[in-house]
N, C-alpha and C positions, 0 to 999 in steps of 0.2 A: 804139940809145939811145931812139928814139921808142917802141919796143915796151916797154921797161922803164918809161918814164914813163907809158905808157898802162896797163900792168899795175898800177903803183903807184896811179894815179888810180882805176882800177877797184876795187882792193882797198879804198881809202879810202872810195869811194862805197858799196860793199857794207857796210863796217863802220859807216859813218854811218847807212845805211838800217836796219841791224839795231838800232843803238842808239836810233834814233828810234822804231822799232816797239816796243821795250821800254819806252821812256819813255811812249809813247802808251798802251800797255796798263796801265802803272802808274797813269797819270792817270785813265784810264777806270775802273779798279778803285777808285781813291780816290773818284771821283764816285759810283759805285754804293754804296759804304759810307756816304758822306755822305747820300745820298738815303734809304737805309734808316734811318739814325739820325733824320733829319729827319722822315720819315713816322711813325716810332714816337712821337717827341716831340709832333708836331702832333696825332696821334690822341689821345694822353693829354691834351693841352691842350683839345682839342675836347670830349672826354668830361667834363672838369672844368667847362668852360663850359656844357655842356648840363645837367649836374646843378645848377649854380648857377641857371641860367635856370628850370629846372623848380621849384626850391625857391622862387625869387622869385615865380613865378606862383602857387604855392600860397599864399604869404604874402599876396599882393595879394588873392586871392579871400577869404581869411579876414578881412582888414581891411575889404573891401567889405561882407562879411556883417555884421561887427560894427557898421559905420557905419549900415547899414540898421536893425539892431536898436535902436541908440541913437536914431535919428530916430523910429522907431515909439514908443519909450518916452517920448521928449520930447512927442510928440503926446498920448499917453495921460495923461501928467502934467498937461498943460495942460487936458485935458478934465476930469480929476478935480478940479483946482483951481477951474475954472469952476463945476463942479457943486457943490462944497463952498461956494463963495462965494455961491451963489444960495440 
C-alpha cells in the first residue's frame, strides 16, 4: 500500500513539475515578446522626440536670429530719426 501511495505521489510530483516548467516557459516567452514590442515602441517614441527636439532647436535659433536683426534695425531707426531731427 505504501509503495502505491509513493508511486502516486511521485507521478503527481513529476506531472506538476512538468506543468510548472511548461507554464514557466510560456511566461518567459510572453515576457520576451512584451520586451520586444516595448523596445520597438520606445525606439519609435524616442526617434519622434529626437526629431521634435531638433526642430525646436532649429526654430529657437531662427527666432534668436530674427530678434537680433530687429534689435539692430531698431538701433538704426533711432540713429536715422536723430540724424533727421538735427
